[in-house]
C-alpha positions in Angstrom: -113.7 -17.0 -15.8 -111.9 -17.0 -19.3 -113.4 -19.0 -22.2 -112.0 -22.5 -23.2 -109.4 -22.0 -25.9 -107.7 -25.5 -27.5 -105.6 -25.9 -30.2 -104.6 -28.2 -32.8 -101.2 -28.8 -31.5 -102.8 -29.2 -28.3 -105.1 -32.0 -29.2 -102.3 -33.6 -31.9 -99.9 -33.9 -28.2 -102.2 -35.8 -26.5 -102.4 -38.5 -29.4 -106.0 -37.0 -31.4 -105.1 -38.1 -35.4 -105.2 -35.1 -38.4 -108.5 -33.8 -39.7 -111.4 -34.4 -39.8 -111.4 -34.9 -36.0 -109.1 -32.3 -34.6 -111.5 -29.1 -36.1 -114.6 -31.2 -34.8 -113.4 -31.6 -31.5 -112.5 -28.1 -31.3 -115.5 -26.6 -32.1 -117.6 -29.0 -29.8 -115.4 -28.2 -27.1 -115.3 -24.7 -27.2 -119.1 -24.4 -28.1 -120.7 -26.9 -25.1 -117.3 -26.9 -22.4 -116.6 -23.3 -22.9 -116.5 -22.7 -19.1 -114.7 -25.9 -18.3 -110.6 -25.9 -17.1 -108.3 -26.9 -19.9 -107.7 -29.5 -17.6 -110.9 -30.7 -17.1 -111.5 -30.1 -21.2 -108.6 -32.8 -21.8 -109.9 -35.3 -19.6 -113.0 -35.6 -21.4 -111.3 -35.2 -24.7 -108.7 -38.3 -23.8 -111.7 -40.2 -22.4 -113.6 -40.3 -25.9 -110.1 -40.8 -27.5 -109.3 -43.8 -25.2 -113.1 -45.3 -25.9 -115.0 -43.4 -28.8 -117.6 -46.4 -29.0 -118.8 -45.6 -25.3 -119.7 -41.8 -26.3 -121.4 -43.0 -29.8 -124.6 -41.7 -28.8 -123.6 -39.1 -26.6 -125.7 -35.9 -26.5 -122.7 -33.5 -27.2 -119.5 -35.8 -27.3 -121.1 -38.0 -30.1 -119.4 -35.6 -33.4 -116.0 -36.4 -32.2 -116.4 -40.1 -31.3 -118.3 -40.6 -35.1 -114.9 -38.9 -36.1 -112.8 -41.3 -34.4 -114.7 -44.5 -34.8 -113.5 -46.6 -38.0 -116.1 -46.7 -40.7 -117.8 -49.5 -41.2 -118.9 -50.8 -44.5 -122.6 -51.1 -44.8 -123.9 -54.7 -47.0 -127.1 -53.3 -48.4 -127.4 -51.0 -50.9 -127.4 -46.6 -50.6 -131.2 -45.4 -50.2 -131.8 -42.3 -51.4 -134.4 -40.0 -49.8 -137.8 -38.8 -51.7 -137.2 -35.3 -52.9 -140.4 -34.5 -51.6 -141.6 -35.7 -48.1 -145.0 -36.5 -46.7 -147.0 -34.3 -45.2 -146.4 -33.8 -41.2 -148.5 -31.0 -39.2 -146.4 -29.0 -36.8 -148.2 -28.3 -33.4 -146.5 -25.1 -31.4 -143.9 -24.2 -34.9 -143.0 -20.8 -32.8 -141.3 -23.0 -30.0 -139.7 -25.8 -31.9 -135.9 -25.4 -32.7 -134.6 -25.7 -36.6 -132.9 -28.9 -35.8 -135.7 -30.7 -34.7 -137.7 -29.4 -37.8 -134.7 -30.5 -39.8 -134.5 -33.8 -38.7 -138.6 -34.2 -38.9 -138.6 -33.1 -42.8 -135.6 -35.8 -43.2 -137.8 -38.4 -41.6 -141.0 -37.4 -44.0 -138.7 -38.3 -47.4 -138.3 -41.6 -46.2 -139.4 -44.3 -48.7 -141.4 -46.3 -46.2 -142.9 -43.2 -44.4 -146.9 -42.7 -44.3 -147.7 -39.4 -42.3 -146.0 -37.8 -39.4 -146.8 -35.3 -36.8 -144.3 -32.7 -34.6 -145.1 -32.2 -30.9 -145.2 -28.7 -29.1 -142.4 -30.3 -27.2 -140.1 -31.3 -29.8 -136.3 -30.7 -30.0 -133.6 -32.4 -31.3 -132.6 -36.0 -31.1 -131.2 -39.1 -32.6 -133.2 -40.5 -35.2 -136.6 -39.4 -35.0 -136.3 -35.5 -33.0 -138.1 -36.2 -29.7 -141.7 -35.2 -30.1 -141.6 -36.5 -33.3 -144.4 -39.2 -34.9 -143.7 -40.9 -38.0 -146.1 -43.7 -39.4 -144.7 -46.4 -41.7 -145.6 -49.0 -43.9 -144.5 -52.3 -42.5 -141.2 -51.1 -41.5 -140.3 -50.2 -38.0 -136.9 -47.9 -37.1 -135.1 -48.3 -33.8 -134.2 -44.8 -33.3 -137.5 -43.7 -34.3 -138.3 -45.6 -31.1 -135.4 -44.3 -28.8 -132.5 -45.6 -26.8 -134.7 -45.9 -23.6 -137.4 -48.0 -25.3 -141.2 -47.7 -23.3 -139.8 -44.6 -21.1 -143.7 -44.0 -19.4 -145.6 -42.6 -17.4 -147.4 -44.0 -14.3 -149.6 -42.2 -12.0 -151.4 -44.1 -8.7 -153.9 -41.6 -7.3 -154.6 -42.4 -3.6 -157.5 -41.2 -1.4 -155.4 -39.1 1.1 -155.1 -35.9 2.8 -153.3 -33.7 1.0 -152.2 -31.9 4.6 -150.1 -35.1 4.8 -147.6 -34.4 2.4 -146.4 -31.2 4.4 -147.2 -32.3 8.2 -145.5 -36.0 6.9 -143.3 -34.9 4.8 -140.2 -37.1 6.8 -142.2 -40.3 5.9 -143.0 -39.4 2.4 -139.0 -38.5 1.8 -138.2 -41.9 3.3 -140.8 -44.0 1.1 -139.5 -42.4 -1.7 -136.0 -43.2 -1.1 -136.7 -46.3 -0.3 -139.1 -47.2 -3.1 -136.7 -47.0 -6.1 -132.9 -46.8 -7.1 -131.8 -44.2 -9.3 -128.2 -43.9 -11.6 -127.5 -45.0 -14.6 -125.9 -48.6 -13.8 -128.1 -48.5 -10.4 -129.0 -52.3 -9.5 -130.5 -54.3 -6.6 -128.7 -56.8 -4.6 -131.6 -58.7 -4.3 -133.9 -58.8 -7.3 -137.8 -58.4 -7.2 -140.1 -60.9 -8.7 -142.3 -60.0 -11.7 -143.3 -62.7 -14.4 -141.9 -60.2 -17.1 -138.5 -62.3 -16.2 -140.2 -65.4 -17.4 -141.0 -64.2 -20.6 -139.6 -67.3 -23.4 -138.1 -64.6 -25.0 -135.3 -64.4 -22.5 -134.2 -67.7 -22.9 -135.0 -67.7 -26.9 -133.0 -64.7 -28.3 -129.5 -64.9 -27.7 -129.0 -61.1 -27.2 -132.0 -60.8 -24.6 -130.5 -63.9 -23.1 -127.1 -62.0 -22.4 -129.5 -59.3 -20.7 -131.3 -61.3 -18.4 -129.3 -61.2 -15.5 -128.7 -57.3 -15.5 -132.4 -56.8 -16.2 -133.5 -58.5 -13.2 -131.0 -56.8 -10.7 -132.7 -53.6 -12.5 -136.2 -54.2 -12.0 -137.7 -51.5 -10.4 -134.7 -49.0 -10.6 -135.7 -45.6 -12.3 -132.5 -44.9 -14.0 -131.0 -41.3 -14.3 -131.5 -38.3 -16.7 -135.2 -36.4 -16.5 -136.5 -39.9 -14.8 -138.3 -39.2 -11.2 -140.4 -40.5 -8.6 -142.3 -37.9 -7.0 -145.5 -37.3 -4.2 -148.0 -34.0 -5.2 -151.6 -33.0 -5.2 -153.9 -34.4 -7.7 -156.8 -31.9 -8.4 -159.8 -33.6 -10.2 -162.1 -30.6 -11.1 -164.9 -32.4 -12.4 -166.0 -36.5 -12.6 -164.8 -37.5 -15.8 -166.1 -41.1 -16.9 -162.9 -41.7 -18.3 -160.8 -41.5 -15.5 -163.5 -42.3 -13.5 -162.5 -40.6 -10.2 -165.0 -38.2 -8.2 -164.0 -34.6 -8.5 -161.8 -33.5 -5.7 -158.3 -33.1 -4.2 -156.2 -36.3 -3.6 -152.4 -37.6 -3.3 -150.9 -38.7 -6.1 -147.5 -41.0 -6.4 -145.8 -40.0 -10.1 -143.0 -42.1 -11.5 -141.1 -41.3 -15.2 -138.7 -43.8 -16.5 -138.0 -46.8 -19.2 -136.6 -50.4 -19.8 -133.3 -49.0 -18.6 -130.1 -51.3 -20.2 -132.3 -53.6 -21.5 -134.1 -51.3 -24.0 -130.6 -49.4 -24.4 -128.9 -52.4 -25.5 -132.2 -53.9 -28.2 -131.7 -50.1 -29.6 -128.2 -50.1 -30.4 -128.0 -53.4 -31.5 -130.8 -53.2 -33.9 -130.0 -49.8 -34.9 -126.5 -51.7 -36.3 -128.2 -54.2 -37.9 -130.5 -51.1 -39.7 -128.0 -49.1 -41.0 -125.6 -52.3 -42.3 -128.9 -53.4 -44.3 -130.1 -49.7 -45.5 -127.4 -47.1 -46.1 -128.8 -43.7 -45.7 -127.7 -40.2 -46.7 -125.7 -38.6 -43.6 -128.5 -36.4 -42.1 -130.6 -39.6 -42.1 -128.6 -42.1 -41.6 -130.0 -43.0 -37.9 -133.2 -43.5 -39.7 -132.3 -47.1 -41.0 -135.2 -49.3 -40.8 -136.4 -52.6 -40.7 -139.6 -54.6 -42.1 -141.4 -56.7 -40.4 -140.9 -59.5 -43.6 -137.3 -59.8 -42.3 -136.1 -62.0 -39.6 -134.4 -58.8 -38.0 -137.2 -56.9 -37.9 -139.6 -59.5 -36.3 -137.1 -59.9 -33.8 -136.4 -56.2 -33.0 -140.1 -55.9 -32.7 -140.4 -58.6 -30.1 -137.7 -57.3 -28.2 -139.1 -53.6 -28.3 -142.6 -55.1 -26.7 -140.9 -57.2 -24.2 -138.9 -54.0 -23.4 -141.9 -52.4 -22.7 -143.4 -54.9 -20.4 -140.2 -54.5 -18.4 -140.4 -51.0 -18.4 -144.2 -51.4 -17.0 -143.4 -54.1 -14.4 -140.7 -51.8 -13.3 -142.9 -48.8 -12.4 -145.8 -51.4 -11.2 -142.8 -52.7 -8.7 -142.5 -48.9 -7.3 -146.2 -48.4 -7.2 -146.9 -51.7 -5.1 -144.0 -50.5 -2.9 -145.5 -47.2 -2.4 -148.8 -48.5 -2.0 -148.0 -50.8 0.9 -146.0 -48.4 2.7 -149.0 -46.1 2.6 -151.3 -48.8 3.6 -153.7 -48.3 0.8 -155.0 -49.0 -2.4 -154.8 -46.5 -5.3 -158.2 -45.1 -6.6 -157.4 -45.6 -10.1 -154.0 -45.6 -12.1 -153.1 -43.8 -15.3 -150.3 -44.8 -16.9 -148.7 -44.9 -20.8 -145.6 -45.0 -23.0 -143.8 -42.5 -24.7 -141.0 -44.1 -26.8 -142.7 -46.8 -28.5 -144.2 -48.1 -32.2 -147.7 -49.3 -32.2 -149.4 -51.0 -35.1 -152.2 -48.8 -35.6 -155.0 -48.0 -38.6 -154.3 -44.9 -40.6 -156.1 -43.8 -43.8 -157.9 -47.1 -43.7 -154.6 -49.2 -43.6 -152.5 -50.5 -41.0 -148.9 -48.9 -40.2 -146.4 -48.4 -38.0 -146.9 -45.4 -35.4 -143.7 -44.4 -34.0 -144.0 -42.0 -30.9 -140.7 -40.8 -29.7 -141.3 -38.5 -27.0 -145.1 -38.6 -27.9 -148.4 -39.4 -25.7 -150.7 -41.8 -27.2 -154.3 -39.8 -27.5 -156.3 -41.8 -29.2 -160.4 -41.3 -28.8 -160.7 -41.2 -24.5 -157.4 -42.9 -24.4 -155.9 -41.6 -21.0 -152.4 -40.7 -20.2 -149.9 -38.2 -18.3 -148.0 -35.2 -19.5 -145.3 -33.6 -16.6 -144.4 -30.2 -16.5 -140.8 -30.0 -14.6 -140.0 -30.8 -11.0 -142.0 -27.5 -10.2 -144.2 -26.7 -12.9 -148.0 -28.9 -13.2 -148.2 -32.2 -15.3 -151.7 -32.9 -16.7 -153.7 -36.0 -16.9 -154.9 -35.8 -20.4 -157.6 -37.9 -22.1 -157.3 -38.0 -26.0 -159.7 -36.7 -28.7 -158.2 -39.2 -31.4 -157.2 -36.3 -33.8 -156.0 -37.8 -37.1 -153.9 -34.4 -37.9 -151.5 -35.5 -35.1 -152.1 -39.3 -35.8 -153.8 -40.0 -32.1 -150.8 -38.4 -30.3 -150.1 -35.3 -28.0 -146.8 -34.3 -26.6 -144.7 -36.4 -23.9 -144.1 -33.5 -21.4 -142.9 -29.9 -21.9 -139.5 -30.5 -23.8 -136.5 -29.0 -23.6 -135.2 -25.6 -24.4 -131.7 -25.8 -22.6 -129.6 -28.8 -23.8 -128.3 -30.3 -20.5 -124.9 -28.5 -21.4 -126.3 -25.2 -21.3 -128.4 -26.1 -18.8 -125.2 -26.5 -16.5 -123.3 -23.8 -18.0 -126.0 -21.1 -17.5 -128.6 -22.3 -14.2 -126.8 -21.7 -10.7 -127.6 -23.5 -7.7 -129.0 -20.2 -6.0 -131.3 -19.6 -8.8 -132.6 -23.5 -8.3 -133.0 -23.2 -4.8 -135.1 -19.9 -4.9 -137.4 -21.8 -7.8 -137.9 -25.1 -5.5 -138.7 -22.3 -2.3 -141.1 -20.4 -4.3 -143.2 -23.5 -5.7 -142.8 -25.1 -2.0 -140.7 -28.1 -3.6 -138.6 -30.4 -1.5 -136.1 -31.6 -4.5 -134.0 -35.0 -3.6 -131.4 -35.8 -6.1 -131.5 -33.6 -9.1 -129.2 -31.6 -10.7 -128.9 -28.4 -12.7 -129.0 -29.6 -16.0 -133.0 -30.9 -14.8 -133.7 -27.4 -13.4 -136.9 -26.0 -14.5 -135.6 -23.3 -16.6 -134.5 -25.8 -19.0 -137.8 -26.4 -19.9 -140.5 -25.0 -22.3 -143.3 -23.3 -20.3 -145.9 -26.2 -19.8 -148.7 -24.0 -20.5 -147.9 -22.7 -23.5 -147.3 -26.8 -24.5 -150.7 -27.3 -23.4 -152.1 -24.5 -25.2 -150.8 -25.7 -28.7 -152.2 -29.0 -28.0 -155.7 -28.8 -27.2 -157.2 -29.7 -30.2 -155.3 -33.2 -29.1 -156.5 -33.8 -26.1 -158.5 -32.9 -23.1 -157.5 -32.2 -19.3 -158.9 -33.9 -17.2 -156.7 -33.8 -14.2 -153.6 -31.8 -12.9 -150.7 -32.9 -10.9 -148.4 -30.6 -8.7 -145.3 -32.0 -7.5 -144.4 -31.7 -4.4 -141.6 -33.7 -2.9 -139.5 -35.1 -5.9 -136.7 -37.8 -5.9 -134.5 -38.0 -9.0 -130.8 -39.2 -9.7 -128.2 -37.2 -8.0 -125.9 -33.9 -9.1 -125.7 -34.3 -12.7 -121.9 -32.8 -12.3 -120.4 -36.4 -12.8 -122.9 -37.2 -15.8 -120.2 -37.5 -18.1 -118.2 -40.1 -16.8 -121.1 -41.8 -14.9 -123.5 -42.0 -18.2 -120.8 -42.7 -21.2 -123.1 -45.0 -22.5 -126.8 -43.0 -22.4 -128.3 -45.6 -20.6 -131.5 -43.0 -20.5 -131.4 -40.7 -23.6 -134.7 -40.6 -25.5 -136.9 -40.1 -22.5 -136.8 -36.8 -22.8 
């Protein structure tokens, strides 16, 4: 198949203005959509031209949208980065792309930065790199948390014979299908009930009030992208006092998703406010912050925590449905956020620790680090390592962008990999194929000083959003962006 070639004349013919957008559009399309037909490529370009705002945070089309959007005048004064950044430790540097490193170097130069760390699964994102950890003084960075606020893991461990996963595969498959909804705009016709929806902030803050109805209809749903719900085998090699599960083999139910449209709208709203108050150099503009002394900063902090509670409620609703259908209560549940900000102590002072795609790993803190749809995940216990600001990776981390994965991975290759590992996949797309991710075993080797492994989860029946070939059309607004 011939590679896509676009001319400036063709772009002008469909309404694109002159430079600087035309060369940017040519470069983006020929680099990331090189195997698309010209007709398909121009459909995408027309969509961006018609509504650039919808693509302002898109993984590959954002540079085009940015050139098409009118320049907003910032009210605040321009702020320079420090000449030298605060120190940050890098774990697994050999496997971290240059883009993620550059983003972390920029973050370290922020005037509010205190310390940082880069996890071994790190890759390029918006604002902080995914896998980035940044401690700040009295300042919160909306894009240091990410768009999918409170994206988290939740694992229920059941004392069920693992042979049931094979012998009763149809039952487990059906229950996965009925437990939750996938898709960026997925909403239930009949909303679930949970105390989180009665939080007073939904009635006191105008932004949250406007989001309340949709949030309720999405309560218990799972989004798209790399979010999943899956059954698998949990191996606990030895009884650990913190996990408190006897050594043995169990059936596990594992979910990964965040705060849906609620978190995305909060993130985008307060990022715009932060950027209007603090203009930063181009390479750091998404790292604009709000202080907790400002009304906007405290509003974001409260809204962020509510979005985290909402994400947790989504998981609990899904797990309660599964437990009811299994007729069992879980022996235990392990869960953790990995897109969030916390008030913590560092170097004997209070700081705000942003973990964007990073797992809390304080002393004896339990967490889950997943691999991929075929690679194992790990139940871990933090060692409280200050060098990583009490953090660890949040997964294996991508080694291919979604566009690269779609262009380079075949359906046959994915089917063979699933068969090799005896995994049944429901939905899912090539952009989430195992080949798009780093080797989780290598990632875990790079953080042996950060966590102890107390259990292992091997996926067997995996439910994700449908094939991602329609991603550009369906998920323009990046309802799930930084859960990666």
